[in-house]
C-alpha positions in Angstrom: 0.2 0.0 0.0 0.9 3.6 -0.2 -0.1 5.5 2.5 0.1 9.1 3.5 -0.2 10.5 6.9 -0.8 13.8 8.2 2.5 14.5 9.8 1.8 18.1 11.2 2.4 16.3 14.9 6.0 15.9 13.9 6.7 19.8 13.4 8.4 21.2 16.8 8.9 19.6 19.8 7.5 15.5 19.7 4.6 15.1 21.9 2.8 11.9 22.5 0.8 12.0 19.2 4.2 13.1 17.5 5.7 9.7 18.9 2.6 7.6 17.9 3.0 9.4 14.4 6.7 8.3 14.2 6.3 4.8 15.7 3.5 4.0 13.1 4.8 5.1 10.1 8.2 3.8 10.5 6.6 0.3 11.8 4.2 0.2 8.8 7.2 1.0 6.4 9.3 -1.8 8.0 5.9 -4.2 7.3 6.6 -3.2 3.5 4.6 -0.4 3.0 5.3 3.0 1.5 4.7 6.0 3.4 4.1 9.8 2.3 4.5 12.0 5.4 2.6 15.5 4.7 2.7 18.3 6.5 1.9 22.2 6.4 5.4 23.2 7.6 8.7 21.9 7.5 9.9 19.6 9.8 13.1 17.7 11.1 12.8 14.1 9.9 13.6 11.7 12.7 16.2 8.8 12.4 13.8 6.4 12.4 11.8 7.7 9.8 15.2 7.7 7.2 13.6 4.6 5.4 14.0 3.9 1.6 9.9 3.4 2.0 9.4 6.8 3.5 9.0 10.0 1.5 8.3 13.6 3.0 5.9 15.6 0.7 7.0 18.8 0.0 5.5 21.7 2.1 3.8 24.7 0.6 6.5 27.6 0.0 4.6 29.6 2.7 3.5 28.0 5.6 -0.4 27.4 5.8 -2.6 27.3 8.8 -2.9 23.2 9.2 -6.5 22.9 8.7 -6.9 25.0 5.5 -3.9 22.9 4.2 -5.5 20.0 4.9 -9.0 20.9 3.3 -7.6 22.3 0.4 -4.3 21.5 -1.0 -3.4 18.1 1.0 -6.2 16.0 -1.3 -4.7 16.6 -4.5 -1.2 16.8 -3.5 -1.4 13.0 -2.1 -3.3 11.7 -5.1 -0.9 12.7 -7.3 1.5 10.7 -5.4 -0.7 7.9 -5.6 -1.7 7.6 -2.3 -4.1 4.6 -1.7 -5.1 5.9 2.0 -5.2 8.9 4.3 -4.5 8.4 7.7 -5.4 11.5 9.6 -3.7 11.4 12.5 -4.9 14.5 14.4 -8.4 13.0 13.7 -9.4 15.8 11.0 -9.4 14.6 7.2 -10.4 16.2 4.3 -14.4 16.7 3.7 -13.6 15.9 -0.2 -10.7 13.3 0.0 -10.0 11.9 -3.4 -8.6 8.7 -1.5 -10.2 7.3 1.7 -9.2 8.5 4.9 -9.0 6.7 8.7 -9.2 9.6 11.1 -7.5 8.8 14.3 -8.9 10.2 17.5 -6.6 10.2 20.2 -9.0 12.2 22.9 -12.0 14.8 22.4 -10.6 17.2 25.3 -10.6 20.4 22.8 -14.4 19.3 23.2 -14.9 18.0 26.7 -12.4 20.4 28.5 -12.2 23.3 26.1 -10.9 25.7 28.7 -7.9 23.7 28.8 -7.2 24.0 25.0 -6.0 27.3 23.1 -8.9 29.1 21.1 -7.2 28.0 17.6 -7.2 24.2 19.1 -10.7 24.4 20.0 -11.5 26.0 16.8 -9.9 23.9 14.5 -10.9 20.6 16.1 -14.8 21.1 17.2 -14.9 23.1 13.5 -14.2 20.2 11.6 -14.3 16.8 14.0 -17.9 16.2 13.0 -17.4 16.3 9.2 -14.2 14.4 9.4 -16.4 11.7 11.2 -18.7 11.6 8.4 -15.9 11.7 5.6 -13.7 8.9 7.2 -14.0 5.5 6.0 -13.2 4.4 9.4 -12.5 6.2 12.8 -9.6 4.9 15.2 -9.4 5.3 18.8 -6.5 4.3 21.3 -8.9 3.2 24.5 -12.1 2.2 25.2 -13.0 4.9 27.1 -12.4 7.3 24.4 -14.5 5.0 22.3 -17.4 5.5 24.9 -17.0 9.4 24.9 -16.7 9.0 21.0 -20.0 6.9 20.7 -22.1 9.2 23.1 -21.2 12.4 21.1 -22.0 10.9 18.1 -23.3 7.8 18.0 -23.3 7.2 14.1 -19.9 6.5 14.2 -20.6 3.3 16.3 -20.8 1.5 12.9 -17.0 2.7 11.8 -15.5 2.7 15.3 -12.1 0.6 15.7 -10.3 0.2 18.7 -6.3 -0.1 18.2 -4.0 1.1 21.3 -0.9 2.5 21.4 2.9 1.0 21.8 5.7 1.6 23.4 9.0 0.9 21.8 11.5 -1.9 23.2 14.3 0.0 24.4 12.1 1.1 27.1 12.8 -1.7 29.6 14.5 -1.4 33.1 17.8 -0.3 33.0 20.5 -2.9 32.9 23.9 -2.3 34.7 23.2 1.8 35.4 22.8 2.7 38.7 21.0 5.9 37.5 23.6 8.4 39.2 24.2 10.2 36.4 20.6 10.6 35.7 19.9 12.0 39.0 23.1 14.1 39.0 21.9 15.8 35.5 18.3 16.3 36.4 17.9 16.9 40.2 21.6 17.7 41.5 22.2 14.0 42.4 19.2 13.2 44.4 16.0 10.9 44.2 13.4 11.9 42.5 9.3 11.5 41.4 8.9 12.6 37.8 6.6 14.0 35.7 7.2 13.2 32.0 4.6 15.4 29.4 3.8 18.9 28.0 3.5 21.5 30.7 -0.1 22.7 30.6 -3.3 22.7 33.1 -5.0 19.4 31.9 -1.7 17.4 32.9 -2.5 18.2 36.8 1.4 19.4 37.2 -0.2 22.1 39.9 -2.0 19.6 41.6 1.1 17.3 41.4 3.1 20.0 42.9 0.5 20.8 45.6 0.4 16.7 46.3 4.6 16.5 46.6 4.8 19.6 49.1 2.2 17.3 51.3 4.6 14.6 51.5 7.2 16.7 52.8 5.1 16.8 56.2 4.8 13.1 56.0 8.0 12.0 55.4 11.3 12.9 56.3 13.3 12.8 53.0 11.2 12.3 50.3 12.5 12.7 46.9 12.9 15.8 44.7 10.6 16.8 42.1 11.3 16.2 38.4 9.1 18.4 35.9 10.0 17.6 32.5 8.5 18.4 29.3 7.8 21.2 26.8 5.9 24.7 27.7 2.4 24.2 26.8 -0.8 26.3 26.7 -1.1 28.2 30.3 2.5 27.5 31.6 2.1 30.8 33.2 0.2 29.6 36.1 2.5 26.6 36.6 5.6 28.5 36.6 3.6 31.1 38.9 3.0 27.6 41.1 6.7 26.6 41.2 7.9 29.9 41.7 5.6 30.3 45.2 6.6 27.3 46.7 8.5 26.8 49.7 10.4 24.1 48.1 11.0 25.5 45.0 14.9 24.8 45.3 13.8 20.6 45.3 11.8 21.5 42.1 13.6 20.9 38.8 12.6 21.7 35.1 14.8 20.7 32.3 12.1 21.5 29.7 11.9 19.2 26.7 13.8 16.4 26.8 14.7 14.1 24.0 13.7 10.5 23.6 17.0 9.0 25.0 17.2 11.4 28.4 13.2 10.6 28.8 13.8 7.0 28.8 16.5 7.5 31.5 14.4 9.8 33.3 11.7 6.9 33.6 14.1 4.1 34.5 15.6 5.9 37.5 12.6 8.0 39.3 11.5 6.4 42.3 7.8 7.3 41.3 6.3 8.1 37.9 3.2 10.4 38.2 0.8 11.2 35.5 -1.7 13.6 37.5 -3.9 14.6 34.1 -7.5 15.2 34.5 -8.3 13.9 30.9 -6.0 11.7 28.5 -6.7 9.7 25.5 -4.1 6.8 26.1 -1.6 7.9 28.7 1.5 6.9 26.8 3.8 8.2 29.0 2.7 6.0 31.8 2.7 2.9 29.8 6.5 4.0 29.0 7.2 4.4 32.6 5.4 0.7 33.2 7.5 -0.8 30.5 10.6 0.7 32.3 9.7 -1.0 35.5 9.0 1.8 37.4 6.6 2.2 40.3 3.6 4.5 38.7 0.8 6.7 40.2 -2.1 7.8 38.0 -5.1 9.7 38.1 -8.4 7.9 39.0 -9.9 7.9 35.4 -11.2 5.2 33.2 -8.7 5.7 30.5 -5.6 5.6 32.9 -7.0 2.4 34.8 -7.2 0.7 31.4 -3.7 1.6 30.5 -1.9 0.9 33.3 -4.1 -1.9 35.3 -2.9 -3.4 38.2 0.9 -1.7 37.2 -0.1 1.8 39.1 -2.0 3.1 41.7 -4.8 5.1 41.3 -5.6 8.8 42.9 -8.9 10.8 43.0 -8.2 14.3 41.7 -7.2 15.9 45.0 -3.8 17.0 46.5 -4.2 15.1 49.6 -5.3 11.7 48.0 -2.5 12.3 45.3 0.0 12.5 48.1 -1.1 9.6 49.7 -0.8 7.4 46.3 2.5 8.9 46.3 3.5 8.1 50.1 2.0 4.1 49.4 4.2 4.2 46.1 7.3 5.1 47.8 6.9 2.3 50.3 9.6 -0.5 49.3 7.1 -3.3 49.8 4.5 -1.6 47.0 7.4 -0.3 44.9 8.2 -4.2 44.5 4.7 -5.1 43.6 4.2 -2.5 41.2 7.1 -3.8 39.4 5.9 -7.1 39.4 2.6 -6.2 37.9 4.5 -3.9 35.3 6.9 -6.9 34.0 3.8 -8.8 33.4 1.7 -5.6 32.1 4.7 -4.8 29.5 4.0 -7.4 26.8 0.2 -6.3 26.1 1.8 -2.9 25.9 4.2 -3.0 22.9 3.5 -1.8 19.2 3.8 -5.4 17.2 0.2 -5.9 17.8 -1.0 -2.3 17.3 0.9 -2.1 13.7 -0.2 -5.4 12.7 -3.7 -4.0 13.6 -3.3 -0.8 11.5 -2.1 -3.1 8.6 -5.4 -4.7 8.9 -7.4 -2.0 8.7 -5.9 0.0 6.3 -5.8 -3.4 3.8 -9.9 -3.6 4.1 -10.4 0.6 3.6 -8.2 0.6 0.8 -9.8 -3.2 -0.8 -13.6 -1.9 0.0 -12.8 1.3 -2.1 
């Protein structure tokens, strides 16, 4: 197959959707398919996408607004390149596509939590989502929780809905012959640390995590430091103000965006990984932490329970409950139990079954065309 893919998530620092786009494109190329990556702006091609079966569509000479480009210029461009099918990796697909399209809906937060997104993001997603769901030959979600939200909001999607989860690279595994001292020195001044990894924005519950971590200092003698790793996102100013106002600000470390290798090291050597989000489509960093064998704490929301299973502790969306879960996860016996569950959970979180499911679905869409 010749598979076109909306690659706008590869523009700029890689987020969870960027990781998903990169791994799906690379994996389908390894399975023998031709991949055409298309974006409205230039982007740096990651090393794993430097593959003889992967081509990058020349972007417009003048950067277009992404949704306008997708609705007007992209359909003809991918048709000229002989694409058999288009993956709409950001949920939106052309209303009048010349090739069949599959919409990947990672989450519905611009609709369900609009106050947690920029005006531009809300408009581009909400204005085109319904028409995209109608135009797509198939709609994919990464979790049962997202599927339930989507069918509730758009009941007519049920007959074209498919659940295909996410995967974690094989390199995300427990450390061997590395005591983590170099990572702790680099990111936490040599001290143990609790880790948040992901875009720093209000939806991720970062301020709640700071408050919960501060409560630990009243319950434990010398709790680990806090590392907030991730690219700056919308609403960063309130997070910066919360860090600055903390009486323990000198124990909060903000390395900014970290590349994949460094993020893997951070996950491997954290005392606890925390995903305190109020909404997620899957929770990829949680899955990555589990594959690294790291004790994990997550918000008690359906999608994160679905992702983490027994390999994480879950806390309601309050600082006190989150602090309690952190304290339990730092207990050596609990941490050991979580590591055992993580080892058992890891095989279900790898990419191989994900890629085979995508290959099967895309083949069916092309055949039905």
